[in-house]
LOZA-308050 format. One record per residue (C-alpha): residue number from 1; x, y, z negated. Coordinates in Angstrom, 1 decimal. Last residue first. Layout:
<atoms>
+-----+--------+--------+--------+
| seq |     c1 |     c2 |     c3 |
+-----+--------+--------+--------+
| NUM |      X |      Y |      Z |
...
+-----+--------+--------+--------+
</atoms>
This chain:
<atoms>
+-----+--------+--------+--------+
| seq |     c1 |     c2 |     c3 |
+-----+--------+--------+--------+
| 103 |  100.9 |   86.8 |  -86.3 |
| 102 |  103.8 |   88.3 |  -88.4 |
| 101 |  101.7 |   91.0 |  -90.1 |
| 100 |   98.6 |   88.8 |  -90.5 |
|  99 |  100.8 |   85.9 |  -91.7 |
|  98 |  102.5 |   88.2 |  -94.3 |
|  97 |   99.1 |   89.4 |  -95.4 |
|  96 |   97.8 |   85.8 |  -95.8 |
|  95 |  100.8 |   84.8 |  -97.8 |
|  94 |  100.4 |   87.7 | -100.2 |
|  93 |   96.7 |   87.0 | -100.6 |
|  92 |   97.2 |   83.4 | -101.3 |
|  91 |   98.0 |   83.9 | -105.0 |
|  90 |   94.4 |   83.5 | -106.1 |
|  89 |   94.0 |   80.1 | -104.3 |
|  88 |   92.9 |   78.2 | -107.4 |
|  87 |   95.3 |   79.5 | -110.0 |
|  86 |   97.4 |   82.7 | -109.4 |
|  85 |   95.1 |   85.0 | -111.3 |
|  84 |   95.2 |   82.6 | -114.3 |
|  83 |   98.6 |   84.1 | -115.2 |
|  82 |   96.8 |   87.2 | -116.6 |
|  81 |   94.7 |   85.3 | -119.2 |
|  80 |   91.8 |   87.6 | -120.0 |
|  79 |   89.4 |   85.9 | -117.5 |
|  78 |   89.5 |   89.1 | -115.5 |
|  77 |   92.7 |   88.0 | -113.8 |
|  76 |   91.3 |   84.7 | -112.6 |
|  75 |   88.1 |   86.2 | -111.3 |
|  74 |   90.1 |   89.0 | -109.6 |
|  73 |   92.6 |   86.5 | -108.0 |
|  72 |   89.8 |   84.1 | -106.9 |
|  71 |   87.9 |   87.0 | -105.3 |
|  70 |   91.1 |   88.2 | -103.6 |
|  69 |   91.9 |   84.7 | -102.3 |
|  68 |   88.4 |   84.3 | -100.8 |
|  67 |   88.7 |   87.7 |  -99.1 |
|  66 |   92.2 |   86.9 |  -97.9 |
|  65 |   91.1 |   83.6 |  -96.4 |
|  64 |   88.4 |   85.5 |  -94.5 |
|  63 |   91.0 |   88.0 |  -93.3 |
|  62 |   93.1 |   85.0 |  -92.1 |
|  61 |   90.1 |   83.6 |  -90.2 |
|  60 |   89.3 |   86.9 |  -88.6 |
|  59 |   93.0 |   87.4 |  -87.6 |
|  58 |   93.1 |   83.9 |  -86.1 |
|  57 |   89.8 |   84.5 |  -84.2 |
|  56 |   91.0 |   87.9 |  -82.9 |
|  55 |   94.4 |   86.9 |  -81.7 |
|  54 |   95.8 |   89.8 |  -79.6 |
|  53 |   94.0 |   92.9 |  -80.8 |
|  52 |   92.9 |   91.1 |  -83.9 |
|  51 |   96.4 |   91.2 |  -85.3 |
|  50 |   96.4 |   95.0 |  -85.3 |
|  49 |   92.9 |   95.2 |  -86.9 |
|  48 |   93.7 |   92.4 |  -89.4 |
|  47 |   97.0 |   94.1 |  -90.4 |
|  46 |   95.1 |   97.4 |  -90.9 |
|  45 |   92.4 |   95.8 |  -93.0 |
|  44 |   95.1 |   94.0 |  -95.1 |
|  43 |   97.0 |   97.2 |  -95.5 |
|  42 |   93.9 |   99.0 |  -96.8 |
|  41 |   92.8 |   96.2 |  -99.1 |
|  40 |   96.1 |   95.7 | -100.9 |
|  39 |   96.1 |   98.5 | -103.5 |
|  38 |   92.3 |   98.5 | -103.9 |
|  37 |   92.3 |   94.8 | -104.6 |
|  36 |   95.2 |   95.2 | -107.1 |
|  35 |   93.2 |   98.0 | -108.9 |
|  34 |   90.2 |   95.6 | -109.2 |
|  33 |   92.4 |   93.0 | -110.9 |
|  32 |   94.0 |   95.6 | -113.1 |
|  31 |   90.6 |   96.7 | -114.3 |
|  30 |   89.7 |   93.2 | -115.2 |
|  29 |   92.9 |   92.7 | -117.1 |
|  28 |   92.4 |   95.9 | -119.0 |
|  27 |   88.9 |   94.8 | -119.9 |
|  26 |   90.3 |   91.5 | -121.1 |
|  25 |   92.8 |   93.3 | -123.3 |
|  24 |   90.1 |   95.5 | -124.7 |
|  23 |   87.9 |   92.5 | -125.5 |
|  22 |   90.9 |   90.7 | -127.1 |
|  21 |   91.6 |   93.6 | -129.5 |
|  20 |   95.1 |   94.0 | -131.1 |
|  19 |   97.3 |   94.2 | -128.1 |
|  18 |   94.6 |   96.2 | -126.3 |
|  17 |   94.7 |   98.8 | -129.0 |
|  16 |   98.4 |   99.5 | -128.5 |
|  15 |   98.0 |   99.5 | -124.7 |
|  14 |   95.2 |  102.1 | -124.8 |
|  13 |   92.2 |  100.8 | -122.9 |
|  12 |   92.3 |  101.4 | -119.2 |
|  11 |   90.6 |  103.7 | -116.7 |
|  10 |   89.8 |  106.3 | -119.2 |
|   9 |   87.1 |  108.7 | -118.0 |
|   8 |   85.0 |  107.3 | -119.7 |
|   7 |   85.0 |  105.6 | -123.0 |
|   6 |   86.4 |  102.1 | -123.7 |
|   5 |   84.3 |  100.3 | -126.3 |
|   4 |   85.5 |   96.8 | -125.1 |
|   3 |   82.0 |   95.5 | -124.9 |
|   2 |   80.8 |   98.7 | -123.3 |
|   1 |   83.5 |   98.8 | -120.6 |
+-----+--------+--------+--------+
</atoms>
């Protein structure tokens, strides 16, 4: 936030400014990575609890895989190159949530 000079309470830098300033673009990417985690965390927790009723070890393993994938996603996204979020296991979160739902 300080490096990009984005003042509170703004969640993101202005889009026009982010196109010109790499620091602001990277800040927006990092914010989006965190927002994605917040958007998927609740359903993943719910799916883990439901799946854990019948297959607790499988659900725990899949939830662990989600955590690793979420970290890889956030690190890749906050690099300032949005497509990097899918490298190194970052895109696995969707597959893990489907597996938890379908158990």
